N, C-alpha and C positions, 0 to 999 in steps of 0.2 A: 678632284684628284688629290691623293695623299701619297707622299713618297716616304721612303725609309728614314729620311732625316727629320721628318716631322712637319714638312711643308704641306699645307692644306689650303686649297683654293680652287676657284673655277678654272677650267681648262677648255681650250678649243681643240678641234682635231689636229691642227698644226702643232700645238703644244704637246699633245699626246704623241705625235709622230716623232718630235725631237726627243722626248723623254724615252721613247721606245728604242731609239738608236743608241742610248747609253747602256751601261751595264747594271744600273740600279733598278731595284724592284719598286713597284708602285701599285696603288689600288685606285681604280677608276670606277666611280659610281655614276650611273646614268639614270635619270628619273624623268618619266613622262616625255620622251622624245618622239618626234615623228619618224616615219620610215626613212626619209632622206637624211636627217641629221644622224640617226642611228647608223645608217650605212656609211656615212663619212667617218665616224669613230671606228667602225669595224675595219675600214680600209686602213686607217692610221695604225691599228693594232695588227694588221696583216692576218686577220682571221680567215681561215678557209670557209668555203661556201656552206658546209654542213654546220659549222658553228654559228655562222651568221643567221641561218634559219632558226636554230634553237634559241639564240638570243632574242631574235625578233618576235617569234611566235610561241616560244616556250613548249611545254608538254601538257597533255590533259591531266596529268597527275604528278605528285611529288616523285622525284627519282634522283639517283646518284649513279653516274655511269662515266667510264673513261673513253676517250678517243685516242687517236694516234699522237696528238699534240697537246691535249689538255684533259682536265677533269671537269665535267659539266654537271652541275647540280641545279635542280629546280625544286623549290620547297615552298609549301603553302604556309601562310601566316595569317593571324587575325588581329583585329584591333578592338579593344573595349570588351564589355561583358554582355552585350546584347546578343543573345544566341539567336534571336529571330532574324537578325541581319547578317548572320554568319554563312548563309547559303551562297553568297557571292564570293567566289574564291579569289584570293589575291596571292600571286606567286612571285617569288624572287628568283630570277635566273642568274646563275653564277658560272664563270669560266675561270679556272685556275691553270696557269702555265708556269714554266720556270721563270718567267719574266714579270708577270703581273697577275693581279686578281681583278676581274671585271664583275660588277654587279649591275643588273638591269631590272627595273621595276616600273610599273605604270603609274603608281600612286605613292604618296609619302609612306615610308616604311619606318615605323617607330623602332622595331627591333634593331635596325641598322644603327640608329642613333645610340641605343643602349650599348651595342657592341663597340662602337667607337669610343664612348666614354669609358667603357671597361678597359679597353686596350690603352687608353691614355693614362688610366690609373696605374697600369702595370708597366708603363714605359720605363726603360732603364737608360743608362748612359749610351748604350750602343744604338739607340733609336728604336723605331717601331718594328715589330715583327709582322710583316705583311704577307707571309706565305701561308702554309697550311694552318698555322696556329690561328690566324685571323679568319680563315675560312670556317674552321670548326667553331670558333667563337661566335661568328655570325649565325651559323646553323643552330647552335645551342640557344641563342637569343630568339630565333624564329620558333623553335619548339616551345620555349618558355612562354611565348605569347598566348598559347592555348590554356595556360594555367588559370588566369582570371576568368576565362569563359567557362571552364569546367566547374570552378567554384561557384559561379553565378547559377549554373544549372542545378548544382547540388543544393544550393540554398532554396531555389525555387521549388525543387521537389519536396523539401521539407515543408514549405508553405502549402503546397498542394495536398500533402497528406493530412495536414491539420484541417484544411477546408473540407476534405472528404469525410471527416468525422462529423461535420455538420450538414452533410448531404452532398455537397459538391455541385458546382454549376455545370451546365451542358458544355460550356467552352473548355472545360478541363480536358475532355477527351481529345479535342483537336490540339491543344497545347502539348499534351503528353506525346501524341503521335509526332508532332513537329520536333520535339526534343529527341525522340528516338531516331528520327531521320538525321538530325545534326550529329548525334553521337555515332551513329553507324557510319556515316560518311567519314568522320574523323578517324575512327578505328581502321577502316579500310585504307585510308590515306597513310596512316602510320604503318600498317602492315606491309603495304607495297614498298614503302621507303625502307623499312627494316630489312626486307629481303635483299634490296639493292646493296645495303651496307654489308650484309653477310657475304654477298657474292664477291665484293671487291676487297674484303679483309685480307685474304691470303696473298693477293698480288699488290698490296698497297705500296710496297717499297719501289716497285717498278713503274708506278704511275707518274705522269708528268707533274712537276711542282711539289711532289711529296718529299719528305725527309725522314731520317731514321726515327725521329721522335713522333712521327705522325700516327703510329700505331696507338700510342697512349691517348692521343686526342680522339681518334676514331672510336676506341673502346669506351671512353667516357661519353661520347656522343651517342653511341648505341645504347648504353644504359639509360641515358636520359630519354631517348625515344621510347624504349621499352617501358619505363616507369609511366610516361604520359599515356601510352596505349593501355596499360593496365588500369590506370585511374579512370580513363574514359570507359573501359569495359565494365568496371564496378559501378559507375554512375548509370550506365545503360541498364544494368540489372536492376538497380533501384527504380528506374523509370518503368521497366517492364512490370515490376511488382506493383507500382502505383497504378498502372493501367489495368492490371488484373483486379486490384481492389475496387477501382472505379466501376469496372464492368460488373463485378459481383454486387456492388451497391445498386446499380441501375437495375440489375435483374431482380433484386429483392423488391424494389419499388414497383416494378412491372408486375410482380406476383401479387402484390396488394391490390393493384388496379384490376387485374384479371379476376381475382376472387370477388371483388365488389361487383364487377359486371356480370359475373356468373349468378350472383344473388338476384340482381335485377332481372336478368333473362329468365330465371326460374319463376319469378313471381308473375311476369307478364306472358308466360307461355300459354296459359288458358285463353287469354284474350286473343292471341294470334290465331288459335284454332277457330274461335267464333268468327272473327273477321274474315278468315280464309274461307270458311264454309259459305257465308253469304256472298263473298266475292266470286266464288266459283258457281254459285247458283243465283245469278243475277236475275233470271226470269221470275223467280219467286217474288222478288221485290217489285218488279214491274207488273206482275199479274194481280197482286193484292196491294195496290198502292195506298188504299185507305186504311188497311189494318197492319199488314206485315211491315210495310215501309216505316210507318210511325213507330212500330214496336222496335224495329232495328235502330232507328234514330235514338229512341229513348235508351235502348241498350248500349249504343255507342257512346252516349253521354254519361250514363251512370256507371258502366263497367270501368272505364278509365279512371273516373274519380275514386271509385272504390278500390281499384287496383293500386292507385297512387298511395292512398291512405294505408292499405294493407302492406304495400312495399316498404313504406317508411317505417312502419311498425316492425316488420320482419327484419329489415336491414339493421335497425337499431339494436334489436334483440340478438341477431347473429354476430354483429360487431362486438357486442359486449361479451357474448359467450365464447367466441373464437379468439378474442383479443387482437383483432386486426389493427386496432389503433396503436397497439404497442409495436407492431412490426414496422411501422413507418417512422418510429422514433430512432434517432442515431444511436449506435451502441455506445456504452459508457467508455 
């Protein structure tokens, strides 16, 4: 718990209840609490049942919405640059009232630490600002947590494009598809959250816990969300282009294989007619076992050998004439 005078320390539900009875504002951060402990703190804060449910279970997406007594925010954040591990969503739930700011999260939240260090650096003689200024400072820090992840995806896309110049491994397709999934989820998340910010912008002054200068904080936060969404959209377009180039490269290699198989099938087509004829006229072989059978066996041995030799010669000549070996080389 952090109060406006700068006191920062661990608090119990009884400590919170005593502080709630005073007129000073405070920030209470709850991390990885069980349902029973969380309920004790909610009772100390005198939260209504609807807010307790939001704090305990959150929402399936990022959102910003007012209630009769508070402003409730749930925003997604990420840690690190491993985009493969970003499918598991981590949300920070926040409740802002005229008396306090409550933050609840299931795991350690690095953006919260950055926000606290930032507000410590701006602290003046009047103490800490723990109202809407801190709320939007935390929200900005949560949005900024996506920046390293997007940069890592952008760098990886550059590496993938270089790999495709040398042919590209089959795993590249799945990697690009996973990238597109991560980027699309992020863009949708930012889009829903941006709509919520637009909906409450006109009535911001009348919301619980807000102040006259909150409009400037909200507008700055909206611009930050919009920039992050546009950056994610641009990187997604790069990923789509890379996937299209990979598909075109695979289609070119498949065309080379099909052309080669067509040559082989053309050479062996007469042999298929011969074997098919004797296969459908099996009585001829059985009726003339001493003559026709041995002739067929000799034919079955010599024709494949001759066909193989002829095929190799024709394939080599057609490859040189058509330049198929150059099609398989990567473009300069």
